N, C-alpha and C positions, 0 to 999 in steps of 0.2 A: 503495499501498500505506501501512503506519504509516509515523510521521513519524517515527519511534524511530530508528537504530540498533543498540539492543542487540539483541543476539539472543534473548536472551528476551523481550521485547516480537512480537519479525518473529515469534516460535514460538509466542507466546499471542494475535498478531491469525493466523494459520495456522490454528489451531485454535479459536477460533472468527468466521471472515469466514465472512460468507449465501449463501449458495446462487449469488447472480448475479453474486456474487466471484473463486466457489470455478470455478464454471465456465470464467470468466480462467489459473486458474493450471491448469486440466489443457491447457495449450496447448503445443501444440508447430511446431518451426520446420518450414518449408516447404524443399521441394526444388526445387534450383534449376532442374529441367525443367519444376515444375510453377509454380512462381514464374512464367518466361517464356511458358509459356501462358494463363497469370490474368493477364498483363503487370499484375504488382502487384510494386510494393518493399517490402509487409510481410511482417515475416520469419517473420512463429507465427498461426498461428490456433486454436480449442479443438476437440479432436478430437472427433469423436463414432463411434458403435458405426457401423460397414462401411466407413469409412477404410482405406487403404493402407497400414501404415506398415515403418518398414526400425530395426534396432536398431542405434544409433551407438554402445554403449556395453557393457561387460560380460558375459558367457563365452557370451552370446550374437548376438554383434556379427558385423553383416553379417547374417541372417539377415531372412527379408519376410515380414510376413504380416496379417490382417485382425485389428482392433478387433473381440476380443468386448462389451468393457461397460468402461464410464471409469463408475468408481468415487470421489464425490463426495464422499461421507467421509471416504473413507483420499488419495485426489489421486492414484490409483495406476490405469493403464489395465491389461486383460489381449487378452493377442495369440497368435491361435490359430496353434496348436501350438509355443511358446514356454512350455512342463508342464518339469519336474520330478516324479519319484517318490516319495511319502511312503512313510509306514516298514507303515503296511500292501500297500503297492504297487500302488497308483491311482493315474495321475494327476491332478495338476492346474496349472492356469494360474497363470504365475507373475505377482503383482504389478510391474506395472512403472513409474516417473518417467516421466510425458512429457518432461520436459527431455532422456531420454535418447532419443529417438526421432524420425525424421523423418518428414515426411509426403510418400510419394513419390503417390498416387492420392487423390480422396475424389469422393464427390457435393454436390457444392456446390449448392445449392434457392436459390430466391429472395434469401431471410434472411441465407444465407451469402452468394453472394455482392455481394448491398449492401454488405454490414460489407468487404468485400475494395473494393467500389468508392468505399468513403469513405478506404482510403489512399492514402499516394500515389505516384503509377505509378511506378516503376523509371527510373531517371536511366540515360538512354543510354550509354556506353562512349567514351572517349573516344579519337579515335586518332594 
């Protein structure tokens, strides 16, 4: 990210970040079962439409759903079934920060698997 530790400069960096960095900012933690299945020590991956995620924080904590949209302009994710009713009475998807989500399952295409292969393997537990 930015070299400065000043919050105002960090906010400015996130606001003005180019798309190739914004994609990394929309990353979410990998669930333990999925990480074991993939055999990776990687902690997080960028979210994509169609991934199944679990909410870890907030009012809807514990719910799971499919990612409907990843908005790179606001750095938010919209999850199927996580809605609220607006003043007109219509249901709208709630924008969720990706740091509050955990990836449970997803489609790992060739490029996504290559990204995971570049990360170190999971360390064997000591007995």
